[in-house]
Each structure stands twice: as C-alpha cells, then as structure tokens.
N, C-alpha and C positions, 0 to 999 in steps of 0.2 A: 648411313644417314639418308637424307632425302634425295631420291633419284628422279621423282616425277612431281613436278611443281605446276599447279594450275594457276593461271593468271588471267582473271577477267579484265578486259579492256573496253573502254567506251570512247577513247579519244580525248578525254578531258585531261587537263594537267594533273589532276589527282590520280587517275588510273595510270598515266604515263610515269609518274614518280613511283608507283607500285611496280610497274614493269621494270624500271631501272633497278630496283631493289632485287627483284626476282632474277634479273640477268646476273647481277653480282653474286648472288647465292648459287645459281646454277654453274657459273664458271668455277667458283670455289669448291663446289661439291661434285663436279662433273655430272650434273643433273640435266634432265630433259625438261623443256617447257611446253605447256600446252596453253596457247592463247585462246581465250573464249570471248566472243562478243555475243551478248544476248540482245536480240531484236525485240524490243518491247512494243507490242502492237496495241497497247492500251490507247494511245493517242489516236491511232487510226480508227479504231472502233468507236471512239467517242465523237469522232467527226460527224456532224449532222448533215454534211453535204450529200450524203447518200452513197449507196453501194456501187454506183457506176464508177466512182473514182477509187474504190477500195483496192483493187488489184494494182492500179498505178502507184498508189501510196506505198503498199507493201513492197512493190518492186524498187521503189526509190530507197526505202529503208534498208533493204537487203543490199542494194548496190553500195550504199554508204557503209554498211557493215563490212562488205568485202574490201572496201578501200581502207578502212580502219585496220582490219586484220593484215592486209598486205603491208601497210606502213609499219605496224608493230613487228611483223615477221621480218621485215627488212632490217630493222634495228637489231633484232636478235641475231639474224644471219650474219651481220657485220661483226659480231663478237665470236663466232664460231660455235655457239651453243646450239645444240639439237632442238628443233622446235616443230610443233604441229599447230594447226589452227582449227577451231570449231566455231560454227555459227549455229545459234539455236534461237527459236522464237518462243515468246510467252506473252501473256497479258498480265500486266501489273495487278497485284503485288507479288507475282511469282518469280521475280528476277532472282532473288536469293535462292529459292528452291531449285531453279533451273541451274544455277551455279553448282549447288550441291549434287544435283543429279549427274551433271557432267563430271564432276569430281569422282563420284563413285564409278560411273561407266569407264572412265579413263584410268581408274585405279591410282588417282593422285595421292600422294603422301603428305602434301602441304599445299595450302592455298595462300597466295600472296595478293593482297589487294591494297590499293591506295584508299586513304580515307581523309575527309575534310577535318575530322576532329571537332565537329560542331558540338555545342553544348547549349543547354538552356532552351529558350523558345524556338530558335532556329532548328535545333535538333528535333524537338517535338513536332514542329510543322513538317520538316523535310524528311524525317526518318533516316534510315540508313541501311542500304543493302549490305554494307560491310558488317554492320552490327548484327543483322539477321543471320548472315553467314556464320559469323563468330559464335553467335548463340546456339545455332542449330547444327553445327558441323561436328562430325565424328572424327575428323582428322585435325591436326594443328592448323591454325590460321595465323598468318603474319600480317598485321596491318601497318602500313607505312603511312605516316602522317605527311600530307603534302606541304612542302616548303616552297613558296613561290620561287620559281626559277625561270627566267625569261627564255632560256634555250628550250626547256620542256614546254612551256606555254606557247612558244612559237609553232611547235609541231601541231598542237591542237588547233590553233587558229588556222594553220595552213589546211588542215583537214576540213574545217568548216567552210573555208573559202572555196575549196575544190568542190565540195558537195553542192554548193549554191550555183555553180556555173554549169 
C-alpha cells in the first residue's frame, strides 16, 4: 500500500484538515509523510514598492514557511509518524506544478490535500490548486474536504498571529 505520502500545507484550516487525514492514513499504513510548503512569490513580484524591499519580503515569506512547516511537523512528530519537510518557491500559477514536481522527486505514492469544495462562481474566481493537482497528477490524490473545526482553525489563527509579531 502507500508508504510515501506527500502533504502540501499552507497553515489554513483546509490544509490542516488534509494533514489530519494524512496522519491517520500514515499511522494505519505505517507510512512516511513529506510535508511541503510552497512559497508563492507572486505577491512579492507584483508589489510596486520596488526592488529595494524584495529580499526583505522574500525573507519574511520564507520565515513564515519555516514556522508553518515546524508546526505541522510537530503535530506529526507527536503521533510517532515518520516525517520530512520541504520548502519550495514558485511564482503563481505554478503552485500545483511545484507540488507535482516535489511528489515526483520524493517518489510519493499518494498526495493528500485539503480542499474547500467550492463550486459555482467562487470556484471559477478562486480556482483550486487541489483541482489542478488532481487533474495533472500521475499518482493517486486524496482530497479531504474541510469541515469547520475550531481546534484546527485555532492552529491556523495562532500561526498568522505569530507571523505578524
């Protein structure tokens, strides 16, 4: 069965619910997890403030990514599941492609992601990295629809609050 499971995380309640599903699977299958955070530099490059702040903005995003990965890894470590972390950079809309590249490099056998399950106009406007991964992946993808849960949401809020201090 699956022994290498890739889990993209971004600190949102949706990705954290995907992480919880991945942990359950990994425990049941005695599998290893790879936590991935993709640092999307699109926002930084679109900032018209100038190049003088570019390096500072990228450093802030990477620090936040390190924090998210450390928190997610801590959750996994507490369960006894083997885990690795990866951080990659990209410029949107290449987030899904970056996820698939890491899955191939790491020899993942399954990708587990949280999804909002948006439909209609909000889906058309927002798009979905999860949908793109699902559509383009050569390996199985498990999408876990986010069900609001205050415990999971609290972790994401704590992450955002720490980032702003």
